C-alpha positions as CSV (number, residue, x, y, z in Angstrom):
1,X,17.8,-137.2,101.4
2,X,16.9,-133.5,101.9
3,X,14.0,-133.7,99.4
4,X,12.5,-136.7,101.2
5,X,12.8,-134.8,104.5
6,X,11.1,-131.7,103.0
7,X,8.3,-133.8,101.6
8,X,7.7,-135.5,105.0
9,X,7.8,-132.2,106.7
10,X,5.2,-130.9,104.3
11,X,3.0,-134.0,104.8
12,X,3.3,-133.8,108.6
13,X,2.6,-130.1,108.6
14,X,-0.5,-130.6,106.5
15,X,-1.6,-133.3,108.9
16,X,-1.1,-131.0,111.9
17,X,-3.1,-128.3,110.2
18,X,-6.0,-130.7,109.7
19,X,-5.8,-131.9,113.3
20,X,-5.7,-128.3,114.5
21,X,-8.9,-127.5,112.6
22,X,-10.7,-130.4,114.3
23,X,-12.5,-129.3,117.4
24,X,-11.7,-130.5,120.9
25,X,-13.6,-131.1,124.1
26,X,-11.5,-131.0,127.3
27,X,-12.7,-132.0,130.7
28,X,-10.4,-131.2,133.6
29,X,-11.2,-133.1,136.8
30,X,-9.4,-132.7,140.1
31,X,-9.3,-136.0,142.0
32,X,-8.7,-135.0,145.6
33,X,-6.4,-137.0,147.9
34,X,-8.6,-138.0,150.8
35,X,-7.1,-138.7,154.2
36,X,-8.5,-142.2,154.8
37,X,-7.0,-145.4,156.1
38,X,-7.4,-147.3,152.8
39,X,-7.5,-145.1,149.7
40,X,-9.0,-146.4,146.4
41,X,-8.9,-144.4,143.2
42,X,-12.4,-143.4,142.2
43,X,-14.3,-144.5,139.1
44,X,-15.3,-141.4,137.2
45,X,-17.7,-140.8,134.3
46,X,-18.5,-137.7,132.4
47,X,-21.5,-137.2,130.0
48,X,-23.7,-134.5,128.6
49,X,-27.4,-134.2,128.9
50,X,-29.8,-131.8,127.3
51,X,-31.7,-129.2,129.4
52,X,-34.5,-131.6,130.0
53,X,-32.1,-134.2,131.5
54,X,-32.0,-136.6,128.5
55,X,-28.7,-138.3,127.9
56,X,-26.9,-137.0,124.8
57,X,-23.3,-138.1,124.8
58,X,-20.8,-140.1,126.9
59,X,-17.4,-138.3,127.2
60,X,-15.3,-140.8,129.2
61,X,-15.4,-143.4,131.9
62,X,-12.3,-144.0,134.1
63,X,-12.4,-147.5,135.7
64,X,-10.4,-150.7,136.2
65,X,-11.0,-152.2,132.8
66,X,-11.6,-155.9,132.9
67,X,-11.7,-156.7,136.6
68,X,-13.7,-153.7,137.6
69,X,-16.6,-154.0,135.1
70,X,-19.0,-155.3,137.8
71,X,-18.4,-152.0,139.8
72,X,-19.5,-149.7,137.0
73,X,-23.0,-149.7,138.4
74,X,-21.6,-147.8,141.4
75,X,-21.6,-144.8,139.1
76,X,-25.3,-144.9,139.7
77,X,-26.5,-141.8,137.9
78,X,-24.3,-142.5,134.8
79,X,-25.3,-146.2,134.9
80,X,-29.0,-145.4,134.9
81,X,-28.7,-142.7,132.2
82,X,-26.6,-144.7,129.7
83,X,-24.1,-147.2,131.2
84,X,-26.3,-150.2,131.4
85,X,-27.3,-149.7,127.8
86,X,-23.8,-149.9,126.5
87,X,-22.0,-153.0,125.3
88,X,-18.6,-153.9,126.8
89,X,-16.9,-152.7,123.5
90,X,-18.7,-149.3,123.7
91,X,-17.6,-148.8,127.3
92,X,-14.0,-149.8,126.4
93,X,-14.1,-147.3,123.5
94,X,-14.5,-144.4,125.8
95,X,-12.7,-145.6,128.9
96,X,-9.3,-145.5,130.5
97,X,-7.8,-146.5,133.8
98,X,-8.7,-145.0,137.1
99,X,-6.7,-141.8,137.9
100,X,-4.5,-140.9,140.8
101,X,-5.2,-137.9,143.0
102,X,-4.4,-134.6,141.2
103,X,-5.6,-132.7,138.2
104,X,-6.5,-135.0,135.3
105,X,-7.5,-134.0,131.8
106,X,-9.5,-135.9,129.2
107,X,-9.3,-134.5,125.6
108,X,-12.0,-135.7,123.2
109,X,-12.7,-134.8,119.6
110,X,-15.9,-132.8,119.1
111,X,-17.4,-135.7,117.2
112,X,-18.4,-136.9,120.6
113,X,-21.0,-134.1,120.6
114,X,-22.5,-135.1,117.2
115,X,-26.2,-134.7,117.0
116,X,-26.3,-131.9,119.6
117,X,-28.3,-129.0,118.2
118,X,-28.0,-125.5,119.6
119,X,-29.5,-125.3,123.1
120,X,-29.1,-125.7,126.8
121,X,-27.0,-128.6,128.1
122,X,-25.4,-129.9,131.3
123,X,-22.0,-131.5,131.8
124,X,-22.3,-134.2,134.4
125,X,-19.2,-135.7,136.2
126,X,-19.8,-138.5,138.7
127,X,-17.2,-140.2,141.0
128,X,-17.6,-143.3,143.1
129,X,-14.9,-144.8,145.3
130,X,-14.7,-148.3,146.9
131,X,-15.1,-147.9,150.6
132,X,-15.8,-144.2,150.1
133,X,-18.5,-141.9,148.9
134,X,-20.1,-140.9,145.7
135,X,-20.6,-137.5,144.1
136,X,-22.1,-135.9,141.0
137,X,-21.4,-132.4,139.9
138,X,-23.2,-130.6,137.2
139,X,-22.2,-127.6,135.0
140,X,-24.9,-126.1,132.8
141,X,-23.8,-124.5,129.5
142,X,-25.3,-123.2,126.2
143,X,-24.1,-124.7,123.0
144,X,-24.6,-123.1,119.6
145,X,-22.1,-125.3,117.7
146,X,-20.0,-122.4,116.6
147,X,-18.5,-120.6,119.6
148,X,-16.1,-121.9,122.2
149,X,-17.7,-122.8,125.6
150,X,-16.0,-122.8,129.0
151,X,-17.7,-123.7,132.3
152,X,-16.5,-124.9,135.7
153,X,-17.9,-126.2,138.9
154,X,-16.5,-127.8,142.1
155,X,-17.2,-130.9,144.0
156,X,-17.4,-131.2,147.8
157,X,-15.9,-134.6,148.6
158,X,-15.1,-137.1,145.9
159,X,-14.4,-134.4,143.2
160,X,-12.5,-131.1,143.3
161,X,-12.5,-128.5,140.6
162,X,-14.1,-129.5,137.3
163,X,-13.6,-127.5,134.1
164,X,-15.2,-128.1,130.7
165,X,-14.2,-126.5,127.4
166,X,-15.4,-126.9,123.9
167,X,-13.4,-125.5,121.0
168,X,-15.2,-126.1,117.7
């Protein structure tokens, strides 16, 4: 019994080392609680563009999967940059449910940044809320593919603090 446990511990430890070596992208988004009569959780999308404004990678979309598909276009900037070109399965692959007010974190493998060469980029985070407003925040960063990156910005209405880190 002990030998089996030792083998499994070794296998799990080796898996953890492999996972630790994989890079991560983390996007922290503060969803503010607005003092309004009827509060609806916002749809939120995050993506990366190059310095010239060309779409490079979708990171996540938080929306009401299934029933809310028709409202994705309310994330107007994201929709025009890449949303309307995605199939339903592609959107489902990077989506999760809308988030409640508070600090929310999305952790993504660095494979989401594949094809990005060293250069200037911009993290974009857009929020749109039914019966509410819409806001896009941008955080420029330099990416060399080797060093960790950390940037932050702050929204004014629909988004609070936004932080973005890449650990290759």
